[in-house]
C-alpha positions as CSV (number, residue, x, y, z in Angstrom):
1,M,-12.9,42.3,-4.4
2,E,-10.0,41.4,-6.6
3,T,-7.6,39.0,-5.0
4,T,-3.8,39.3,-5.3
5,N,-1.0,36.9,-4.3
6,S,-0.5,39.0,-1.2
7,T,-4.0,38.3,0.2
8,W,-4.9,35.1,1.8
9,E,-7.4,34.4,-1.0
10,G,-4.8,35.0,-3.7
11,I,-2.1,33.0,-1.9
12,S,-4.5,30.1,-1.4
13,K,-5.8,30.1,-5.0
14,A,-2.2,30.2,-6.4
15,K,-1.1,27.3,-4.0
16,R,-4.1,25.1,-5.1
17,E,-3.3,25.8,-8.7
18,E,0.3,25.0,-8.2
19,L,-0.6,21.7,-6.5
20,G,-2.9,20.7,-9.3
21,A,-0.3,21.5,-11.9
22,S,2.2,19.3,-10.2
23,I,0.2,16.2,-11.2
24,P,1.6,14.9,-14.5
25,A,-0.8,14.9,-17.4
26,E,-0.6,11.1,-17.7
27,W,-2.0,10.8,-14.1
28,I,-5.0,13.1,-14.6
29,I,-8.0,10.9,-14.5
30,P,-9.6,10.8,-18.0
31,Q,-13.0,12.6,-18.0
32,E,-14.8,9.6,-19.4
33,I,-14.0,7.5,-16.3
34,M,-14.1,10.2,-13.7
35,P,-16.6,9.2,-11.0
36,S,-19.6,11.5,-10.8
37,Q,-19.9,14.0,-7.9
38,T,-22.7,12.0,-6.4
39,R,-20.7,8.8,-6.2
40,R,-19.9,8.4,-2.5
41,D,-17.5,5.4,-2.3
42,V,-14.5,5.9,-4.5
43,T,-12.2,3.3,-2.9
44,T,-13.3,0.9,-5.7
45,F,-12.1,3.3,-8.4
46,P,-8.6,1.9,-8.9
47,A,-9.8,-1.7,-9.3
48,Q,-12.9,-1.0,-11.3
49,S,-11.9,1.9,-13.6
50,G,-9.5,-0.1,-15.8
51,W,-7.1,2.8,-15.5
52,F,-4.6,0.9,-13.3
53,T,-2.8,-2.1,-14.6
54,K,-3.0,-5.5,-12.9
55,R,0.6,-5.1,-11.9
56,E,-0.1,-1.6,-10.3
57,L,-3.1,-3.0,-8.4
58,T,-0.9,-5.9,-7.1
59,I,1.7,-3.4,-5.8
60,L,-1.0,-1.2,-4.2
61,S,-2.7,-4.1,-2.4
62,T,0.4,-5.7,-1.0
63,N,1.1,-4.9,2.6
64,A,4.2,-2.9,3.4
65,V,6.1,-5.7,5.2
66,E,5.8,-8.0,2.1
67,T,6.6,-5.0,-0.2
68,V,9.8,-4.3,1.6
69,G,10.8,-7.9,1.4
70,R,10.3,-7.9,-2.3
71,L,12.2,-4.6,-2.7
72,S,15.1,-5.7,-0.5
73,S,15.5,-8.9,-2.5
74,G,15.2,-7.2,-5.9
75,V,12.0,-8.9,-6.9
76,W,10.4,-5.5,-7.3
77,T,12.2,-2.2,-8.0
78,S,11.5,0.8,-5.8
79,E,11.0,2.8,-9.0
80,E,8.1,0.6,-10.2
81,V,6.5,0.6,-6.7
82,T,7.0,4.4,-6.3
83,R,5.4,5.1,-9.7
84,A,2.4,3.0,-8.7
85,F,1.9,4.9,-5.5
86,C,2.4,8.3,-7.1
87,K,-0.2,7.5,-9.7
88,A,-2.6,6.3,-7.0
89,A,-1.9,9.4,-4.9
90,A,-2.7,11.6,-7.9
91,A,-6.0,9.9,-8.3
92,A,-6.8,10.0,-4.6
93,H,-6.2,13.8,-4.6
94,Q,-8.4,14.4,-7.5
95,L,-11.2,12.4,-5.8
96,T,-10.8,13.4,-2.2
97,N,-8.6,16.6,-2.0
98,C,-6.2,14.9,0.4
99,L,-2.8,16.3,-0.5
100,S,-0.9,19.5,0.4
101,E,2.4,18.9,-1.4
102,I,3.3,16.7,-4.4
103,F,6.9,15.8,-5.3
104,F,6.7,12.8,-7.6
105,D,9.8,13.6,-9.6
106,E,12.0,13.7,-6.5
107,A,10.4,10.5,-5.2
108,I,11.1,8.6,-8.4
109,A,14.7,9.9,-8.4
110,R,15.1,8.7,-4.8
111,A,13.6,5.3,-5.7
112,K,16.2,5.0,-8.5
113,E,18.9,5.7,-5.9
114,C,17.5,2.9,-3.7
115,D,17.6,0.5,-6.6
116,A,21.1,1.5,-7.4
117,Y,22.2,1.1,-3.8
118,L,20.8,-2.5,-3.7
119,R,22.6,-3.4,-6.9
120,M,25.9,-1.9,-5.8
121,H,25.9,-3.1,-2.2
122,G,23.8,-6.2,-2.3
123,K,21.8,-5.2,0.7
124,P,18.9,-2.8,1.5
125,K,19.4,0.8,2.7
126,G,17.4,0.1,5.8
127,P,14.2,-1.3,7.2
128,F,12.0,0.8,4.9
129,H,14.2,0.2,1.8
130,G,12.5,1.7,-1.2
131,L,9.1,1.9,0.4
132,P,6.9,5.0,-0.3
133,I,5.7,6.5,2.9
134,S,3.3,9.5,3.0
135,I,3.7,12.4,5.4
136,K,1.3,14.6,7.2
137,D,1.8,18.3,6.3
138,N,3.0,19.4,9.7
139,F,6.3,17.5,9.5
140,N,9.1,19.5,7.9
141,I,10.8,18.3,4.8
142,V,13.6,20.4,3.4
143,G,12.4,22.5,0.4
144,K,8.7,21.8,1.0
145,D,6.0,23.9,2.7
146,S,4.6,23.0,6.0
147,S,1.7,25.4,5.7
148,I,-0.6,23.6,8.1
149,G,-3.6,25.1,6.2
150,I,-2.6,28.8,6.9
151,A,-1.9,31.2,4.0
152,S,0.9,33.1,5.7
153,L,3.0,29.9,5.8
154,V,2.6,29.1,2.1
155,N,5.7,29.5,-0.1
156,K,8.0,29.3,3.0
157,P,9.7,26.0,2.5
158,A,11.4,24.2,5.4
159,T,15.1,24.6,5.7
160,Y,15.5,21.5,7.9
161,N,13.8,18.2,8.4
162,S,11.7,17.1,11.4
163,T,13.7,14.5,13.3
164,I,11.3,11.8,12.4
165,I,11.7,12.6,8.7
166,D,15.5,12.2,9.0
167,I,15.0,8.8,10.6
168,I,12.5,7.7,8.0
169,L,14.9,8.7,5.2
170,E,17.9,7.1,6.9
171,S,15.8,3.9,7.1
172,G,15.5,3.9,3.3
173,A,12.0,5.2,2.7
174,V,10.8,7.2,-0.4
175,L,8.8,10.3,0.4
176,Y,6.4,11.4,-2.3
177,V,3.5,13.5,-0.9
178,K,2.4,15.5,2.1
179,T,-1.2,15.4,3.2
180,N,-3.8,17.9,4.1
181,V,-4.6,19.0,7.7
182,P,-7.1,21.4,9.3
183,T,-6.2,25.0,10.1
184,A,-3.3,24.9,12.6
185,V,-3.6,21.1,12.9
186,M,-6.1,21.6,15.7
187,L,-9.5,20.3,14.5
188,P,-11.2,16.9,14.3
189,E,-12.1,17.5,10.6
190,T,-9.7,18.3,7.8
191,V,-10.6,21.6,6.3
192,N,-8.7,24.9,6.0
193,N,-8.8,28.2,4.0
194,V,-5.8,27.2,1.8
195,F,-6.7,23.8,0.4
196,G,-10.3,23.4,1.4
197,R,-12.0,20.3,2.7
198,T,-10.7,16.7,2.4
199,V,-13.5,14.1,2.0
200,N,-13.7,10.5,3.1
201,P,-13.1,8.1,0.2
202,L,-15.4,5.5,1.7
203,N,-18.2,8.0,1.5
204,R,-17.5,11.5,0.2
205,S,-20.4,12.9,2.1
206,L,-18.6,12.1,5.4
207,T,-15.5,13.5,7.0
208,P,-12.3,11.5,7.2
209,G,-11.7,13.1,10.5
210,G,-8.7,15.2,11.6
211,S,-6.2,16.4,12.0
212,S,-4.5,13.5,10.1
213,G,-7.5,13.4,7.8
214,G,-5.5,13.8,4.6
215,E,-3.3,10.8,5.6
216,A,-6.4,8.7,6.4
217,A,-8.1,9.5,3.1
218,L,-4.9,8.7,1.1
219,I,-4.4,5.4,2.8
220,A,-8.1,4.4,2.8
221,F,-8.2,5.1,-0.9
222,G,-5.2,2.7,-1.4
223,A,-2.6,5.3,-2.4
224,S,-0.3,4.6,0.6
225,R,0.4,1.7,2.9
226,I,2.0,3.5,5.8
227,G,1.5,7.2,6.6
228,L,2.9,9.4,9.3
229,G,0.4,11.4,11.3
230,S,0.3,13.2,14.7
231,D,-2.1,13.3,17.7
232,I,-2.7,15.9,20.4
233,G,-6.4,15.2,21.0
234,G,-7.2,12.3,18.8
235,S,-5.7,13.3,15.5
236,L,-4.5,9.8,14.7
237,R,-7.3,7.8,16.2
238,I,-10.2,9.9,15.0
239,P,-9.2,9.7,11.2
240,A,-8.3,6.0,11.6
241,A,-11.8,5.4,13.0
242,C,-13.5,7.4,10.3
243,T,-11.8,5.4,7.6
244,G,-11.4,1.9,9.1
245,L,-7.6,2.0,9.6
246,F,-5.2,0.9,12.3
247,T,-3.1,3.3,14.3
248,I,-1.3,3.8,17.6
249,R,-1.1,6.9,19.7
250,P,2.2,6.5,21.6
251,S,3.1,8.2,24.9
252,A,5.3,11.2,24.5
253,G,8.9,10.3,24.1
254,R,8.6,6.9,22.3
255,F,8.7,8.3,18.8
256,P,10.7,11.5,18.0
257,H,8.6,14.6,17.6
258,C,11.4,17.2,17.5
259,R,11.1,20.0,14.9
260,A,7.6,19.3,13.8
261,R,5.5,22.3,13.0
262,S,2.6,23.2,15.3
263,G,-0.2,25.8,15.4
264,L,0.5,26.0,19.2
265,T,4.3,26.2,19.2
266,G,5.7,25.9,22.7
267,Q,2.5,24.4,24.2
268,E,3.7,21.4,26.3
269,A,1.0,21.0,28.9
270,V,-0.4,18.3,26.6
271,M,2.3,16.9,24.3
272,S,1.7,16.3,20.6
273,V,3.0,12.9,19.5
274,N,3.3,11.1,16.1
275,G,2.6,7.6,14.9
276,P,1.7,5.5,11.8
277,L,-1.7,5.0,10.1
278,A,-2.0,1.8,8.0
279,R,-4.4,-0.7,6.5
280,T,-3.2,-3.5,8.8
281,L,-2.0,-3.9,12.4
282,E,1.1,-5.7,11.0
283,E,2.2,-2.6,9.2
284,V,1.7,-0.4,12.4
285,I,3.9,-2.8,14.4
286,F,6.5,-3.0,11.6
287,Y,6.8,0.8,11.4
288,S,6.8,1.3,15.2
289,K,9.6,-1.3,15.8
290,A,11.6,0.0,12.9
291,I,11.6,3.6,14.2
292,I,12.5,2.7,17.8
293,D,15.2,0.3,16.6
294,Q,16.9,3.4,15.1
295,Q,17.6,4.7,18.6
296,P,15.7,8.0,18.1
297,W,16.8,9.2,21.6
298,L,20.2,9.9,20.0
299,Q,18.6,12.5,17.8
300,D,15.7,13.9,19.8
301,P,16.5,15.2,23.3
302,K,13.0,14.5,24.5
303,C,12.9,11.0,23.2
304,L,13.2,8.3,25.9
305,P,16.0,5.8,25.7
306,I,13.6,2.8,25.7
307,P,14.5,0.1,23.1
308,W,11.7,-2.0,21.6
309,R,10.5,-4.4,24.3
310,P,9.0,-7.6,22.8
311,V,5.8,-8.6,24.7
312,V,4.6,-12.2,24.8
313,A,1.0,-12.4,23.8
314,K,-1.3,-13.2,26.7
315,K,-3.8,-16.0,26.1
316,Y,-6.5,-14.2,28.1
317,L,-6.7,-10.4,28.7
318,K,-8.5,-8.6,31.5
319,L,-10.1,-5.5,30.0
320,A,-12.3,-2.8,31.5
321,V,-15.1,-1.5,29.3
322,F,-17.1,1.7,29.5
323,W,-20.2,2.0,27.3
324,N,-20.2,5.8,27.4
325,D,-18.0,8.4,29.0
326,G,-20.8,10.0,31.0
327,I,-20.9,13.0,28.6
328,V,-21.8,11.6,25.1
329,T,-23.4,8.3,24.2
330,P,-22.0,6.6,21.1
331,T,-24.2,6.6,18.1
332,P,-26.1,3.3,17.5
333,P,-23.5,1.6,15.2
334,V,-20.7,2.3,17.7
335,A,-22.8,1.2,20.7
336,R,-23.7,-2.0,18.9
337,A,-20.2,-2.7,17.8
338,L,-18.9,-2.3,21.3
339,R,-21.6,-4.7,22.7
340,E,-20.8,-7.3,20.0
341,T,-17.1,-7.0,20.5
342,V,-17.3,-7.4,24.3
343,S,-19.6,-10.4,23.8
344,K,-17.1,-12.1,21.4
345,L,-14.2,-11.3,23.8
346,R,-16.1,-12.9,26.7
347,A,-16.9,-15.9,24.6
348,A,-13.2,-16.3,23.8
349,G,-12.4,-16.5,27.5
350,H,-11.2,-12.9,28.1
351,E,-12.3,-11.2,31.4
352,I,-14.3,-8.0,31.0
353,V,-15.1,-5.8,33.9
354,E,-16.8,-2.4,34.1
355,W,-14.9,0.9,34.2
356,D,-16.4,4.1,35.7
357,P,-15.3,7.1,33.6
358,V,-15.9,9.3,36.6
359,E,-12.9,11.6,35.8
360,H,-13.6,12.1,32.1
361,E,-15.7,15.2,32.3
362,K,-13.1,17.0,34.4
363,I,-10.3,15.8,32.1
364,N,-12.0,17.0,29.0
365,R,-12.9,20.3,30.4
366,L,-9.3,20.8,31.4
367,L,-8.0,19.8,28.0
368,R,-10.2,22.4,26.3
369,R,-8.8,25.1,28.6
370,L,-5.2,24.1,27.9
371,F,-5.7,24.3,24.1
372,V,-6.8,27.9,24.3
373,A,-4.6,29.0,27.2
374,D,-2.8,31.6,25.1
375,G,-6.0,33.2,24.0
376,A,-5.3,32.0,20.5
377,K,-2.4,34.3,20.2
378,S,-0.3,31.6,18.4
379,I,-2.9,31.0,15.7
380,R,-4.0,34.7,15.4
381,G,-0.3,35.6,14.9
382,L,-0.3,33.2,11.9
383,L,-3.6,34.4,10.4
384,E,-3.0,38.2,10.7
385,P,-0.1,38.7,8.2
386,T,-2.6,38.0,5.3
387,N,-5.8,39.1,7.1
388,E,-7.0,35.5,7.0
389,P,-10.1,35.0,9.1
390,F,-10.7,32.3,11.7
391,R,-12.8,29.6,10.1
392,P,-16.2,29.0,11.8
393,E,-14.9,25.7,13.2
394,M,-12.4,27.6,15.3
395,R,-14.9,29.7,17.3
396,A,-13.5,28.3,20.6
397,Y,-10.1,29.7,19.7
398,Q,-11.4,33.0,18.3
399,D,-13.4,33.7,21.5
400,S,-10.8,32.5,24.0
401,V,-9.1,34.7,26.6
402,E,-5.4,34.3,27.6
403,L,-4.7,32.8,31.0
404,G,-2.2,34.2,33.4
405,V,0.9,32.3,34.5
406,H,-0.6,31.5,38.0
407,E,-3.8,30.2,36.5
408,M,-1.9,28.1,34.0
409,W,0.2,26.6,36.9
410,N,-3.0,25.8,38.8
411,I,-4.4,24.0,35.7
412,Q,-1.3,22.0,35.3
413,A,-1.4,21.0,39.0
414,T,-5.0,19.9,38.5
415,R,-3.9,17.9,35.5
416,S,-1.2,16.1,37.5
417,D,-3.7,15.3,40.2
418,L,-6.2,13.9,37.6
419,Q,-3.4,11.7,36.2
420,K,-2.7,10.3,39.7
421,R,-6.4,9.6,40.4
422,Y,-6.8,7.8,37.1
423,L,-3.8,5.7,37.7
424,D,-5.0,4.8,41.2
425,Q,-8.4,3.8,39.8
426,W,-6.6,1.6,37.3
427,N,-4.4,0.0,39.9
428,A,-7.5,-0.7,42.1
429,I,-8.6,-3.3,39.5
430,E,-6.2,-6.2,40.1
431,G,-4.5,-7.5,37.0
432,L,-6.1,-5.0,34.6
433,D,-4.4,-5.1,31.2
434,G,-6.3,-2.3,29.4
435,L,-9.5,-0.5,28.6
436,I,-11.8,-1.0,25.6
437,C,-14.1,1.8,24.6
438,P,-15.3,3.8,21.6
439,T,-12.7,5.8,19.6
440,S,-15.4,8.4,18.9
441,P,-19.2,8.6,19.1
442,W,-19.4,8.0,15.3
443,C,-18.1,5.7,12.7
444,A,-17.9,8.9,10.6
445,P,-20.2,12.0,10.8
446,K,-21.2,14.3,7.9
447,H,-19.0,17.2,7.1
448,G,-19.0,19.9,9.8
449,K,-20.6,17.6,12.4
450,F,-17.6,16.3,14.3
451,I,-18.2,18.2,17.5
452,Y,-16.9,15.9,20.2
453,G,-13.5,14.4,20.7
454,G,-13.7,13.5,24.3
455,Y,-13.2,9.7,23.9
456,T,-9.7,10.3,22.5
457,G,-8.6,13.6,24.2
458,V,-8.8,12.2,27.7
459,Y,-5.9,9.8,26.9
460,N,-3.8,12.7,25.5
461,L,-4.0,14.5,28.8
462,L,-3.2,11.2,30.6
463,D,-0.5,10.4,28.0
464,Y,-1.6,6.8,27.8
465,S,-0.7,4.5,24.9
466,A,-3.8,3.7,22.7
467,T,-4.8,2.1,19.5
468,S,-7.8,2.5,17.2
469,F,-8.8,-0.6,15.2
470,P,-11.7,-1.6,13.0
471,C,-13.6,-4.2,14.9
472,G,-15.2,-6.0,12.0
473,V,-18.6,-4.5,12.5
474,D,-20.2,-2.3,9.9
475,A,-23.0,0.2,10.4
476,D,-26.4,-1.2,9.5
477,A,-29.4,1.1,9.4
478,K,-31.9,-1.6,10.2
479,T,-30.0,-3.4,12.9
480,D,-28.8,-0.2,14.6
481,A,-32.4,1.0,15.0
482,A,-32.6,-1.0,18.2
483,Y,-29.9,1.2,19.8
484,C,-31.6,4.5,18.9
485,D,-33.8,5.0,22.0
486,H,-31.9,6.6,24.9
487,R,-32.0,9.7,27.1
488,P,-29.2,12.2,26.3
489,L,-26.6,12.5,28.9
490,S,-25.9,16.2,28.1
491,E,-26.7,19.0,25.7
492,M,-23.6,17.9,23.7
493,D,-25.0,14.3,23.6
494,K,-28.3,15.7,22.3
495,Q,-26.5,17.4,19.5
496,V,-24.4,14.4,18.6
497,Q,-27.5,12.1,18.4
498,S,-29.5,14.7,16.4
499,N,-26.7,14.7,13.8
500,Y,-26.7,10.9,13.4
501,D,-28.0,9.8,10.0
502,A,-28.5,6.0,9.9
503,N,-28.9,5.9,6.1
504,M,-25.9,8.1,5.4
505,V,-23.5,5.9,7.4
506,D,-25.0,2.5,6.4
507,G,-22.1,0.1,5.5
508,M,-19.4,2.2,7.1
509,P,-16.8,0.3,9.2
510,V,-16.8,0.8,13.0
511,S,-13.7,1.2,15.0
512,L,-13.0,0.9,18.7
513,Q,-10.2,2.0,21.0
514,L,-7.8,0.0,23.2
515,V,-5.9,1.8,25.9
516,A,-2.9,0.8,28.0
517,R,-1.0,2.8,30.6
518,R,1.7,5.3,29.8
519,L,4.6,4.0,27.8
520,E,3.0,0.6,27.1
521,E,3.2,0.8,23.3
522,E,4.3,-2.8,22.9
523,K,1.6,-4.0,25.2
524,V,-1.2,-2.1,23.6
525,L,-0.2,-3.5,20.2
526,M,-0.1,-7.0,21.6
527,M,-3.5,-6.5,23.1
528,T,-4.9,-5.3,19.8
529,D,-3.5,-8.4,18.1
530,V,-5.1,-10.7,20.8
531,V,-8.4,-8.9,20.4
532,M,-8.3,-9.2,16.6
533,H,-7.7,-13.0,17.1
534,A,-10.9,-13.2,19.2
535,L,-12.9,-11.2,16.7
536,Q,-11.8,-13.1,13.6
537,P,-11.1,-16.7,14.9
538,G,-9.5,-18.8,12.2
539,N,-9.2,-15.8,9.8
540,Y,-6.5,-13.8,11.6
541,R,-2.8,-14.3,11.5
542,S,-0.8,-13.0,14.5
543,R,1.1,-9.8,13.7
544,L,3.6,-10.2,16.6
């Protein structure tokens, strides 16, 4: 059948062609150095290809805090830094398919404005002065699509900014790309009918996760230092874990989320939140403090008027651990990483107690019902104008039945009861600082195999603050074999374990999750810093 620009196929094809054409010819990777399709790890391409200058590599490898310092003092120009990141983003997209919008010319013009401002006023524009920051597709930027992987939303540029975008711009940042998401921003892998699938730059046979998978791929490749993502069921923490990055999932109201696009507009039983993804914890803390210091509650009516609250690092933490959530067992690399991490924490003097995840199965079952409570009317209404089909990954949405108001109220009452019970369980352990647990069952699964997000989703329903962090352990096929013998906890566990491929994930970084109670963002970042100290004694500098 012939496709036209009025069909979803035609719209998608034209959008992909437009995106590719927006990459300047000078930043198209020469064919003679283009990595082969079979090359899995492309993160070494910038340094090994000879295509990037030494100066560009220095800029790309410098953390954002130091970069802003050099930009603010005039040691580096924003134009030079922005050009380096634009070139790297162009390469990243060609190798991982991670972008949804490219606006390099506007970024360079903005960078020149930042440089001119510094020369004229002798001071930076703000805490992000001249720093390129990448943006997940679902955040509105005037004049750019927020298509969230749906054809009917292509070529409908935003007429207003999301509130967080206004604040980032007011803080002096340079925006240069938007990054790919799954259909309607509601899947743990990044694939849609418009742009296709984003792959993991650490191993292109594996997923970078979702829904902030385009962001994670871009940053892991080295083409962004700080990126903005969002999280409603693990969409920051899952991609961070798949690519070895740091992130924080804040409680609702700490960072402004007003005017962001959603595939489930109006759904507030479980709140979507946003936060940073970065290569280092220092960059996550830097971004978080800078946003809150701008008093976002003056611009977002749902943002809480809570200033940044410095937390003194505790010498010793009291953490509760659970080795599995009673539903799915972590795959061998994650199980080993959690054991080794807990052992190191105990050796460093931290107190570790056991946590019983008795409520997790109920919480996850409830979460799944809340996501499809409208019978997928929201998503179907976006697909139908172009006759775009549901993707196979969205079977749960396609087959869902709309709940009535009374049933929805009952579910929300049950949610509130579960929140109370979880808090009571927490308070019953005297002096408990936080929980340590897997971020997901995998370090990163093969494409199409991310079928369980229960380790992250539970804390969305509870609205707890949580980080995901690389714990310094890599998957090792030989060592992990000792963790392969176990009885499945459920049919889902059986499927997860059957999809585990030790040789495929060999060498991949493993991440874990730290959880604090609601609105304890500063504390969970402090705890992550303390844990990193214990895991890398003598090699880790405090980020607080």
